[in-house]
C-alpha positions in Angstrom: 4.2 -18.7 -12.0 1.1 -19.5 -10.0 0.3 -17.5 -6.9 -0.8 -20.7 -5.1 2.1 -22.6 -3.7 4.7 -20.3 -5.3 8.5 -21.0 -5.4 9.2 -17.4 -4.4 7.4 -14.5 -2.8 5.5 -12.0 -4.9 6.2 -8.3 -4.4 3.1 -6.2 -3.7 2.4 -2.6 -2.9 -0.1 -1.0 -0.6 -0.8 2.7 -0.5 -2.1 4.7 2.5 -3.7 7.7 0.8 -4.8 10.7 2.7 -7.2 13.4 1.7 -7.4 16.0 4.5 -8.0 13.9 7.7 -9.3 10.8 6.0 -7.7 7.7 4.7 -8.9 5.7 1.7 -10.0 2.1 2.0 -11.0 -0.3 -0.7 -13.2 -3.4 -0.4 -11.5 -6.3 -2.3 -13.6 -7.6 -5.1 -11.2 -10.5 -5.9 -8.9 -12.9 -4.1 -6.8 -12.7 -2.0 -8.9 -11.2 0.8 -12.0 -10.9 -1.4 -14.8 -9.1 0.5 -12.4 -7.6 3.0 -11.4 -3.9 3.4 -7.8 -2.9 2.9 -5.7 -0.1 1.5 -5.4 0.1 -2.3 -2.6 -1.9 -3.9 -1.6 -5.0 -5.7 1.2 -7.0 -7.3 4.2 -5.3 -8.9 4.7 -6.2 -12.6 8.0 -7.1 -14.2 9.9 -4.0 -15.3 7.9 -1.7 -13.0 9.3 0.2 -10.0 7.5 0.0 -6.7 6.4 3.6 -7.2 5.1 3.0 -10.7 3.2 -0.1 -9.4 1.6 2.0 -6.6 0.4 4.7 -9.0 -0.9 2.1 -11.5 -2.8 0.1 -8.8 -4.3 3.2 -7.2 -5.5 4.5 -10.7 -6.8 1.0 -11.6 -8.7 0.5 -8.4 -9.9 4.0 -7.6 -9.3 6.4 -10.5 -7.3 8.7 -8.3 -4.1 10.5 -9.0 -1.7 10.6 -6.0 1.5 12.1 -4.8 3.8 9.5 -3.3 5.6 10.7 -0.2 7.6 7.9 1.5 8.0 4.2 2.2 6.1 3.4 5.4 6.8 -0.3 6.0 7.6 -3.7 4.5 5.3 -6.5 5.6 5.3 -10.2 4.8 1.9 -11.9 4.3 2.5 -15.7 4.4 -0.4 -18.1 4.3 0.4 -21.7 5.3 -1.7 -24.8 4.7 -2.4 -27.2 7.6 0.7 -29.2 6.8 2.9 -26.1 7.0 3.4 -25.6 3.3 3.5 -22.1 1.9 0.2 -21.6 0.1 0.9 -17.9 -0.6 3.7 -15.4 0.2 3.6 -11.7 -0.6 6.2 -9.2 0.5 4.3 -5.9 0.7 5.9 -2.5 0.4 3.5 0.0 1.9 3.7 3.7 0.9 2.4 7.0 2.2 0.6 9.2 -0.4 -1.6 12.3 -0.6 -4.6 12.6 -2.8 -3.9 14.9 -5.8 -6.9 14.6 -8.1 -10.0 12.6 -9.0 -13.0 11.2 -7.2 -12.6 7.8 -5.6 -14.7 5.1 -7.3 -14.6 1.4 -7.1 -13.2 -0.1 -10.3 -11.1 -3.0 -11.6 -10.8 -5.4 -8.6 -12.2 -3.1 -6.0 -15.9 -3.6 -5.0 -16.2 -0.4 -2.9 -14.2 2.6 -1.7 -14.5 4.7 1.5 -12.7 7.8 2.8 -12.7 7.3 6.6 -11.4 8.9 9.8 -8.8 7.0 11.9 -11.4 6.4 14.7 -13.6 4.5 12.2 -10.9 1.9 11.4 -12.3 -0.8 13.9 -15.6 -0.9 12.0 -13.9 -2.2 8.8 -12.4 -5.4 10.1 -9.0 -4.7 8.8 -6.0 -7.0 9.0 -3.9 -6.0 12.1 -0.9 -5.2 9.9 -3.0 -2.9 7.8 -4.2 -1.0 10.9 -0.6 -0.8 12.1 0.6 0.5 8.7 -2.1 3.2 8.6 -1.2 4.4 12.1 2.5 4.5 11.0 1.5 6.5 8.0 -0.5 8.9 10.2 2.5 9.3 12.5 4.9 9.9 9.6 2.4 12.3 7.9 2.3 14.3 11.1 6.1 14.6 11.0 6.1 15.7 7.3 4.0 18.9 7.1 2.2 19.3 3.8 4.1 21.8 1.9 7.5 20.8 3.4 10.3 20.0 1.0 9.9 16.3 0.1 12.8 14.5 -1.7 12.0 13.9 -5.4 12.1 10.5 -7.0 14.8 9.9 -9.5 13.2 9.2 -12.9 15.7 6.5 -13.7 16.1 4.6 -10.5 12.6 4.7 -8.9 14.3 5.5 -5.6 13.9 8.7 -3.7 17.0 10.8 -4.1 18.5 12.5 -1.1 17.3 9.8 1.3 18.1 6.2 2.0 15.1 4.0 1.5 17.1 0.9 2.4 18.0 2.3 5.8 14.4 3.2 6.4 13.2 -0.3 5.5 15.8 -1.8 7.7 14.8 0.5 10.6 11.1 -0.3 10.1 11.7 -4.1 9.8 13.5 -4.4 13.1 
């Protein structure tokens, strides 16, 4: 199916990655949002869990290994043409992650990468929803001390065991 004028939304992932007090941004090298700064991410592939998609996209775009922590938000990005038709529709599942290993470098469809402090966000011209999600991740990160016991992901389901992601998504979406 084509991404222009689709007959259904595409599921995408975005990953807010922290290394100490800095968050990773990527400059998009390809559409959509080519030339704009954002968080790493991309479209989920058939047969891939959201968590697998997140790890794959981060590795492809930046070369990093990450530890996924939690779902932060679910955001719809809908682009309409002047007549009101849906030109593009992405449902984006945004995740919180911590850097584990590797040096960030632009590769695949990323043109550049930057580790930045929160107070530097305005200089990057980010989409308002991306800024909101980064701040949600910072807030969530502050409530989940590094080294705290974090629920493990089930190898078979792709969902965090011991927590209800669906209730979290519903709470965030309201």
